[in-house]
TIRO-582566 format. One record per residue (C-alpha): x, y, z. Coordinates in Angstrom, 1 decimal. Example, Ala and Ser with C-alpha at 12.3 -4.5 7.8 and 13.67 -1.06 7.14 Angstrom:
<xx->12.3; yy->-4.5; zz->7.8> $
<xx->13.7; yy->-1.1; zz->7.1> $
***
This chain:
<xx->-23.1; yy->-10.9; zz->31.4> $
<xx->-19.6; yy->-11.5; zz->30.5> $
<xx->-17.1; yy->-8.6; zz->30.6> $
<xx->-14.0; yy->-8.5; zz->28.6> $
<xx->-10.8; yy->-7.6; zz->30.1> $
<xx->-9.1; yy->-4.7; zz->28.3> $
<xx->-5.8; yy->-5.7; zz->26.8> $
<xx->-2.9; yy->-3.4; zz->26.3> $
<xx->-1.9; yy->-2.3; zz->22.8> $
<xx->1.8; yy->-2.0; zz->23.7> $
<xx->2.8; yy->-5.4; zz->22.4> $
<xx->1.0; yy->-4.8; zz->19.1> $
<xx->2.6; yy->-1.4; zz->18.7> $
<xx->6.0; yy->-2.9; zz->19.5> $
<xx->5.6; yy->-5.5; zz->16.8> $
<xx->4.5; yy->-2.9; zz->14.3> $
<xx->7.6; yy->-0.8; zz->15.0> $
<xx->9.9; yy->-3.8; zz->14.8> $
<xx->8.3; yy->-4.8; zz->11.4> $
<xx->8.7; yy->-1.3; zz->10.1> $
<xx->12.3; yy->-1.1; zz->11.1> $
<xx->13.2; yy->-4.5; zz->9.6> $
<xx->11.5; yy->-3.4; zz->6.3> $
<xx->13.3; yy->-0.1; zz->6.3> $
<xx->16.7; yy->-1.8; zz->6.8> $
<xx->15.9; yy->-4.3; zz->4.0> $
<xx->15.2; yy->-1.4; zz->1.6> $
<xx->18.2; yy->0.8; zz->2.6> $
<xx->20.8; yy->-2.0; zz->3.0> $
<xx->21.1; yy->-2.9; zz->-0.7> $
<xx->21.5; yy->0.7; zz->-1.8> $
<xx->24.2; yy->1.2; zz->0.8> $
<xx->26.1; yy->-1.8; zz->-0.4> $
<xx->26.1; yy->-0.5; zz->-4.0> $
<xx->27.4; yy->2.9; zz->-3.0> $
<xx->30.0; yy->1.4; zz->-0.7> $
<xx->31.5; yy->-0.5; zz->-3.7> $
<xx->32.1; yy->2.7; zz->-5.4> $
<xx->33.5; yy->4.4; zz->-2.3> $
<xx->36.2; yy->1.8; zz->-1.8> $
<xx->38.0; yy->2.9; zz->-5.0> $
<xx->36.7; yy->0.4; zz->-7.5> $
<xx->35.5; yy->2.4; zz->-10.5> $
<xx->32.9; yy->1.2; zz->-13.0> $
<xx->33.6; yy->2.5; zz->-16.4> $
<xx->30.7; yy->3.9; zz->-18.4> $
<xx->30.9; yy->3.2; zz->-22.1> $
<xx->31.3; yy->6.3; zz->-24.3> $
<xx->28.3; yy->7.3; zz->-26.3> $
<xx->28.1; yy->6.0; zz->-29.8> $
<xx->29.5; yy->8.4; zz->-32.5> $
<xx->26.9; yy->10.6; zz->-34.3> $
<xx->25.6; yy->9.3; zz->-37.6> $
<xx->27.5; yy->10.5; zz->-40.7> $
<xx->26.1; yy->13.5; zz->-42.5> $
<xx->23.9; yy->12.7; zz->-45.6> $
<xx->25.8; yy->12.6; zz->-48.9> $
<xx->25.8; yy->15.8; zz->-50.9> $
<xx->23.3; yy->16.0; zz->-53.6> $
<xx->25.1; yy->15.9; zz->-56.9> $
<xx->22.2; yy->16.9; zz->-59.1> $
<xx->19.9; yy->19.9; zz->-58.7> $
<xx->16.2; yy->19.6; zz->-59.0> $
<xx->16.4; yy->21.0; zz->-62.5> $
<xx->18.5; yy->18.1; zz->-63.6> $
<xx->16.0; yy->15.4; zz->-62.6> $
<xx->13.2; yy->15.0; zz->-65.1> $
<xx->9.6; yy->15.4; zz->-63.8> $
<xx->6.9; yy->12.7; zz->-64.1> $
<xx->4.0; yy->15.2; zz->-63.8> $
<xx->4.1; yy->18.8; zz->-65.1> $
<xx->1.6; yy->21.5; zz->-65.7> $
<xx->2.0; yy->21.4; zz->-69.4> $
<xx->3.5; yy->18.5; zz->-71.3> $
<xx->6.2; yy->19.0; zz->-74.1> $
<xx->4.8; yy->19.6; zz->-77.5> $
<xx->6.2; yy->17.8; zz->-80.6> $
<xx->5.9; yy->19.6; zz->-83.9> $
<xx->2.8; yy->18.1; zz->-85.5> $
<xx->1.6; yy->16.6; zz->-82.2> $
<xx->1.6; yy->13.0; zz->-80.8> $
<xx->0.6; yy->11.6; zz->-84.2> $
<xx->3.7; yy->13.1; zz->-85.7> $
<xx->5.8; yy->11.1; zz->-83.2> $
<xx->4.0; yy->7.9; zz->-84.1> $
<xx->4.6; yy->8.6; zz->-87.8> $
<xx->8.3; yy->9.4; zz->-87.3> $
<xx->8.8; yy->6.1; zz->-85.4> $
<xx->6.7; yy->4.1; zz->-88.0> $
<xx->8.7; yy->5.6; zz->-91.0> $
<xx->12.1; yy->5.1; zz->-89.4> $
<xx->11.9; yy->1.7; zz->-87.7> $
<xx->13.5; yy->-1.3; zz->-89.4> $
<xx->12.6; yy->-4.7; zz->-88.1> $
<xx->15.9; yy->-6.4; zz->-87.1> $
<xx->16.7; yy->-9.3; zz->-89.4> $
<xx->17.7; yy->-11.7; zz->-86.6> $
<xx->14.5; yy->-11.1; zz->-84.7> $
<xx->12.5; yy->-11.5; zz->-87.9> $
<xx->14.1; yy->-14.9; zz->-88.6> $
<xx->13.4; yy->-16.1; zz->-85.1> $
<xx->9.8; yy->-14.8; zz->-85.3> $
<xx->10.2; yy->-12.6; zz->-82.3> $
<xx->7.4; yy->-10.0; zz->-81.7> $
<xx->6.4; yy->-7.8; zz->-78.9> $
<xx->6.1; yy->-4.4; zz->-77.4> $
<xx->9.2; yy->-2.4; zz->-76.3> $
<xx->8.5; yy->0.5; zz->-74.0> $
<xx->11.2; yy->3.3; zz->-74.4> $
<xx->11.6; yy->6.1; zz->-71.8> $
<xx->13.5; yy->9.3; zz->-72.6> $
<xx->13.8; yy->12.8; zz->-71.1> $
<xx->12.8; yy->15.9; zz->-73.0> $
<xx->15.2; yy->18.6; zz->-71.8> $
<xx->14.4; yy->22.3; zz->-71.3> $
<xx->15.5; yy->23.1; zz->-74.8> $
<xx->13.3; yy->20.3; zz->-76.3> $
<xx->16.2; yy->17.9; zz->-77.0> $
<xx->16.0; yy->14.2; zz->-76.3> $
<xx->18.3; yy->12.7; zz->-73.6> $
<xx->18.5; yy->9.7; zz->-71.3> $
<xx->17.0; yy->7.2; zz->-73.7> $
<xx->16.4; yy->3.8; zz->-72.0> $
<xx->14.3; yy->0.7; zz->-72.3> $
<xx->11.7; yy->0.3; zz->-69.6> $
<xx->10.3; yy->-3.0; zz->-70.8> $
<xx->12.1; yy->-5.0; zz->-73.4> $
<xx->11.4; yy->-8.0; zz->-75.6> $
<xx->14.6; yy->-9.0; zz->-77.3> $
<xx->18.0; yy->-7.3; zz->-77.4> $
<xx->17.7; yy->-6.8; zz->-81.2> $
<xx->14.3; yy->-5.2; zz->-80.9> $
<xx->15.3; yy->-3.1; zz->-77.9> $
<xx->18.4; yy->-1.8; zz->-79.7> $
<xx->16.3; yy->-0.8; zz->-82.7> $
<xx->13.7; yy->1.0; zz->-80.5> $
<xx->16.5; yy->2.9; zz->-78.8> $
<xx->18.1; yy->3.9; zz->-82.1> $
<xx->14.8; yy->5.3; zz->-83.5> $
<xx->13.8; yy->7.2; zz->-80.4> $
<xx->17.4; yy->8.6; zz->-80.1> $
<xx->17.0; yy->10.1; zz->-83.6> $
<xx->13.7; yy->11.9; zz->-82.8> $
<xx->14.0; yy->15.6; zz->-83.7> $
<xx->13.7; yy->18.1; zz->-80.8> $
<xx->10.3; yy->18.9; zz->-79.4> $
<xx->8.9; yy->22.3; zz->-80.3> $
<xx->8.1; yy->23.3; zz->-76.7> $
<xx->9.5; yy->21.9; zz->-73.4> $
<xx->7.5; yy->20.8; zz->-70.4> $
<xx->6.3; yy->23.6; zz->-68.1> $
<xx->6.0; yy->23.4; zz->-64.3> $
<xx->5.2; yy->26.5; zz->-62.2> $
<xx->5.8; yy->28.7; zz->-65.2> $
<xx->9.4; yy->27.4; zz->-65.9> $
<xx->10.7; yy->25.0; zz->-68.6> $
<xx->11.7; yy->21.7; zz->-66.9> $
<xx->12.9; yy->18.4; zz->-68.2> $
<xx->10.2; yy->15.8; zz->-68.4> $
<xx->10.1; yy->12.0; zz->-68.7> $
<xx->8.3; yy->10.6; zz->-71.8> $
<xx->7.4; yy->7.0; zz->-72.6> $
<xx->6.7; yy->5.5; zz->-76.0> $
<xx->5.5; yy->2.0; zz->-76.6> $
<xx->6.8; yy->0.5; zz->-79.9> $
<xx->5.0; yy->-2.6; zz->-81.1> $
<xx->7.0; yy->-5.0; zz->-83.3> $
<xx->4.7; yy->-7.3; zz->-85.2> $
<xx->5.4; yy->-9.7; zz->-88.1> $
<xx->2.8; yy->-9.8; zz->-90.9> $
***
């Protein structure tokens, strides 16, 4: 039977210690170099932080000035919605230039009904022709005040209202 000779672990342990020391020096040496650069008087400047963002602009209008799209109760015109249609039909005049050109179409007019029932902020949402748009704005601008304003949360509020006006030649 063959017997093995016991070897000493001293060389192996020596190599392990040497490897550990070299690794430790390799890790510590770069950090010492960076701190020594600052120690010898050279200063690295840190950029100042960016300025804070400007404050939001002040709100010019209160919530009561902006007409609502959806309310608890829509404004009521004296005689109802059919009375609005009759008013527009009886007061509209087909513009002569548009008639001669044969221009037809639907103009959608948007306006605000204020808390007192009056008409304000009349504008064209969808136009057809400048002459037809102008006539639609004129007629809607002459609408009498609404009998009751729009109601939201128990308070009278301004409300957007849209009217389609169809211009058709016979």
